[in-house]
C-alpha positions as CSV (number, residue, x, y, z in Angstrom):
1,M,110.5,90.2,91.0
2,P,108.0,91.1,93.5
3,T,108.4,94.2,95.8
4,S,109.3,94.5,99.4
5,D,105.5,94.6,101.0
6,S,104.0,92.1,98.5
7,L,106.7,89.8,100.4
8,S,106.1,90.7,103.4
9,N,102.8,90.3,103.4
10,T,103.3,86.7,101.8
11,F,105.3,85.7,104.1
12,A,102.9,87.2,107.3
13,A,100.0,84.8,105.4
14,L,102.1,82.1,105.7
15,A,103.6,82.5,108.9
16,D,99.7,81.2,110.4
17,P,99.5,77.3,110.7
18,T,95.9,77.5,109.5
19,R,96.4,79.6,106.7
20,R,99.1,76.9,105.6
21,A,97.2,74.3,106.1
22,I,94.3,75.8,104.2
23,L,96.5,76.8,100.9
24,A,97.3,73.3,101.5
25,R,93.7,72.1,100.7
26,L,93.1,74.6,98.5
27,A,96.0,73.0,96.4
28,S,93.8,70.3,95.8
29,G,91.4,72.6,93.9
30,E,88.5,74.8,94.9
31,T,86.5,74.3,98.0
32,S,83.3,76.3,100.1
33,V,84.5,78.3,103.1
34,T,81.8,75.2,105.0
35,E,84.0,72.8,103.7
36,L,87.2,74.2,104.3
37,C,85.9,75.0,108.5
38,R,85.8,71.5,108.2
39,P,89.0,70.6,110.2
40,F,89.3,72.7,112.4
41,E,88.0,73.5,115.2
42,M,87.4,77.3,114.5
43,S,84.3,79.1,114.0
44,M,83.6,80.6,110.9
45,P,84.5,83.7,111.3
46,A,87.1,82.5,112.1
47,I,88.5,80.7,109.0
48,S,86.8,84.1,107.2
49,K,89.3,86.0,109.1
50,H,92.2,84.0,107.9
51,L,90.6,83.7,104.3
52,K,91.1,87.7,104.2
53,V,94.6,87.5,105.2
54,L,95.1,84.9,102.8
55,E,92.8,87.2,100.4
56,R,95.0,90.5,100.8
57,A,98.3,88.5,100.4
58,G,97.1,87.5,96.5
59,L,97.5,83.9,97.8
60,I,93.7,83.1,97.3
61,T,90.3,84.7,95.3
62,R,87.1,84.1,96.7
63,G,84.1,83.7,94.6
64,R,79.9,84.0,94.7
65,E,78.1,81.4,92.6
66,A,74.5,81.4,93.5
67,Q,75.0,79.7,97.4
68,W,78.1,78.9,96.9
69,R,81.4,80.6,98.5
70,P,84.2,78.9,96.1
71,C,88.0,79.6,97.5
72,R,90.8,78.8,94.7
73,I,95.3,78.9,95.8
74,E,96.5,81.6,93.5
75,A,100.4,80.6,92.8
76,A,101.5,83.9,91.5
77,P,102.7,85.1,95.5
78,L,104.3,81.7,95.7
79,R,106.4,81.9,93.1
80,D,107.2,85.3,93.9
81,V,108.4,83.7,97.7
82,A,110.3,80.7,95.8
83,G,112.3,83.3,93.4
84,W,113.0,85.5,96.8
85,V,114.0,81.4,98.1
86,E,116.0,80.6,95.5
87,Q,118.6,83.2,96.0
88,Y,119.6,81.8,98.8
89,R,119.8,78.5,97.7
90,Q,122.4,78.9,95.4
91,F,124.4,80.7,98.0
92,W,124.0,78.1,100.8
93,E,124.7,75.1,97.3
94,Q,128.3,77.8,96.5
95,S,128.5,77.4,100.5
96,F,128.2,73.7,100.7
97,D,130.8,73.5,97.6
98,R,133.4,75.7,99.2
99,L,133.5,73.6,102.2
100,E,133.9,70.6,100.7
101,L,136.8,72.1,98.7
102,H,138.5,72.7,101.8
103,L,137.6,69.3,103.3
104,Q,139.1,67.6,100.4
105,E,142.2,69.9,100.8
106,I,142.3,69.1,104.9
107,Q,142.1,65.3,104.3
108,A,144.2,65.4,101.3
109,A,147.1,67.5,103.8
110,G,146.4,65.3,106.7
111,G,147.0,61.8,104.3
112,E,150.4,63.3,103.2
113,A,151.7,63.7,106.9
114,A,150.6,60.8,107.9
115,D,152.6,59.6,104.9
116,K,155.4,61.2,105.9
117,K,154.6,60.3,109.8
118,K,155.2,56.7,109.0
119,G,158.2,57.8,106.8
120,A,160.0,59.2,109.8
121,K,159.0,55.8,111.9
122,K,160.8,53.5,109.4
123,H,163.5,55.7,109.4
124,V,164.5,56.3,113.2
125,R,164.3,52.4,112.9
126,N,166.9,51.8,110.4
């Protein structure tokens, strides 16, 4: 399980919609910083700042091949986040299962009460 600092860095990096959009783009393959800038109304330095945050969180790596500076997504921090969230998914599923059982008990008790009420009305009419 990751340390809380690495999770904090990952969540902080994911908190920004621009950085999430960058990751979504990189999920389809590596690309250059110039290509990453195109869909955003931001300067190259602003995108570079976002990339630095993603890089510090371990979510991307940046290379250097002559004039091309490719960025690649790194899945390990996302896998760590998924593992952390999974614990809470299990908690909620168990909670919903308990709620479902409780509601079934209430419905069953309500059905029994309605049957008793109908029986009492028939008895009074006779």
